[in-house]
C-alpha positions in Angstrom: 67.2 72.9 117.3 66.3 76.6 117.9 64.0 77.6 120.7 62.6 81.1 120.5 62.0 83.4 122.2 63.6 82.3 125.5 65.3 85.5 126.6 63.7 88.9 125.7 60.1 89.4 124.6 57.9 88.6 127.6 54.5 88.4 125.9 54.8 88.9 122.2 51.8 89.9 120.1 50.8 87.7 117.2 52.7 90.1 114.9 55.8 89.9 117.1 55.5 86.1 117.3 55.4 85.9 113.5 58.5 88.1 113.3 60.3 86.0 115.9 59.5 82.9 114.0 60.8 84.3 110.7 64.0 85.5 112.3 64.5 82.1 114.1 63.9 80.3 110.8 66.5 82.5 109.1 69.0 81.9 112.0 68.4 78.1 111.7 69.1 78.1 107.9 72.1 80.5 108.3 73.7 78.4 111.1 73.0 74.9 109.7 72.6 75.3 105.9 69.4 73.3 106.2 65.7 74.1 105.7 63.8 75.3 108.8 60.8 73.4 109.9 58.9 75.8 112.2 56.5 74.8 114.9 54.3 77.4 116.5 53.9 75.9 120.0 50.9 76.0 122.2 49.1 73.9 124.8 46.8 72.9 121.9 47.4 71.0 118.8 45.3 71.8 115.7 42.2 73.0 117.6 42.3 70.5 120.5 41.6 73.4 122.9 40.0 76.8 122.5 41.4 79.8 124.2 42.6 83.3 123.4 46.2 82.2 123.8 45.7 79.5 121.2 44.1 82.2 119.0 47.2 84.3 119.3 49.4 81.4 118.1 47.1 80.6 115.1 47.0 84.3 114.2 50.8 84.5 114.3 51.0 81.4 112.0 48.7 83.1 109.5 50.8 86.3 109.6 54.0 84.3 109.2 52.6 82.3 106.3 51.3 85.4 104.5 54.7 87.2 104.9 56.9 84.2 104.3 55.0 81.6 102.2 58.3 79.9 101.4 58.7 78.7 105.1 57.7 75.3 106.2 55.7 76.4 109.3 52.8 74.9 111.0 50.9 74.8 114.3 49.5 75.3 116.7 51.3 72.3 118.2 51.9 70.9 121.6 55.7 70.2 121.9 55.2 66.4 121.5 53.3 66.9 118.2 56.1 69.1 116.9 59.0 66.9 118.0 57.9 63.2 118.0 57.2 61.9 114.4 54.6 59.3 115.5 52.7 61.8 117.6 53.0 64.5 114.9 51.6 62.1 112.3 48.7 61.2 114.6 47.8 64.7 115.9 48.5 66.7 112.7 48.3 64.3 109.7 49.5 65.9 106.5 51.7 68.5 108.2 55.3 68.6 106.9 56.7 70.1 110.1 54.8 68.1 112.7 57.1 65.6 114.4 60.1 67.1 112.4 60.3 70.7 113.6 63.8 72.1 114.2 62.6 75.6 115.1 60.3 75.8 118.1 58.5 79.0 118.6 57.2 79.4 122.2 54.1 81.6 122.8 55.7 83.6 125.6 58.9 84.1 127.5 57.7 81.9 130.5 57.2 78.9 128.2 60.4 79.5 126.2 62.7 80.0 129.1 61.3 77.1 131.1 61.4 74.8 128.0 65.0 75.5 127.2 66.2 75.1 130.8 64.3 71.7 131.0 65.9 70.6 127.8 69.3 71.7 129.0 69.2 70.5 132.6 67.0 67.4 132.4 67.5 66.4 128.7 71.2 67.1 128.6 70.9 69.5 125.6 73.6 72.1 125.0 72.1 75.5 125.3 73.8 78.3 123.5 72.7 81.9 123.9 70.6 83.8 124.2 71.2 84.5 120.5 69.8 87.9 119.6 67.9 88.3 116.4 66.6 91.2 114.3 69.6 93.5 114.8 71.6 95.1 112.0 74.8 93.3 113.1 75.3 90.1 115.3 75.2 90.6 119.0 74.6 87.9 121.6 74.4 87.3 125.3 75.4 84.9 128.0 73.7 83.6 131.1 75.1 84.7 134.4 75.8 81.0 135.1 77.9 80.5 132.0 81.2 78.7 131.8 84.2 79.1 129.5 82.8 76.6 127.0 79.6 78.7 126.7 81.7 81.7 125.8 83.5 79.8 123.0 80.1 78.5 121.7 78.5 81.9 121.6 81.6 83.4 119.8 81.3 80.6 117.2 77.6 81.4 116.7 78.3 85.2 116.5 81.0 84.5 113.9 78.7 82.3 111.8 76.0 85.1 111.9 78.6 87.6 110.8 79.7 85.4 107.9 76.1 84.7 106.9 75.3 88.5 107.0 78.4 89.5 104.9 78.5 86.3 102.9 
């Protein structure tokens, strides 16, 4: 699963959020060889709340769909609707990414950074990165708290990015 953006863009605009989503979907496909299912995350699912922050997420989705109609992307979703099949089916019937998303696009750096650290520390997920996107050549980063295994993992991701770029 890819969580984005968790390391760089503090409060992306709708346009930046759409670009982040497109890059993250491309990274997912390049790294796994599988189709990306993108969830634009929010505190609202399909209009359950009204707020300018929800509007930014829905605007980003519209921009993403216009620029990349081939992507399986949907939202706005609360995380449970994006991740849990039964909840996704209930909250967003007919969506092909609800409950099945593998690329989670957070609306800002606060949410993304908190989300990935909870997944890592409470959920036991392996966190690799930050993986930088949108650059001409692969370049990645490591947390100050990294261990040797983290270095090996990010080297493997960087090598896979280079192969995909030159492939």
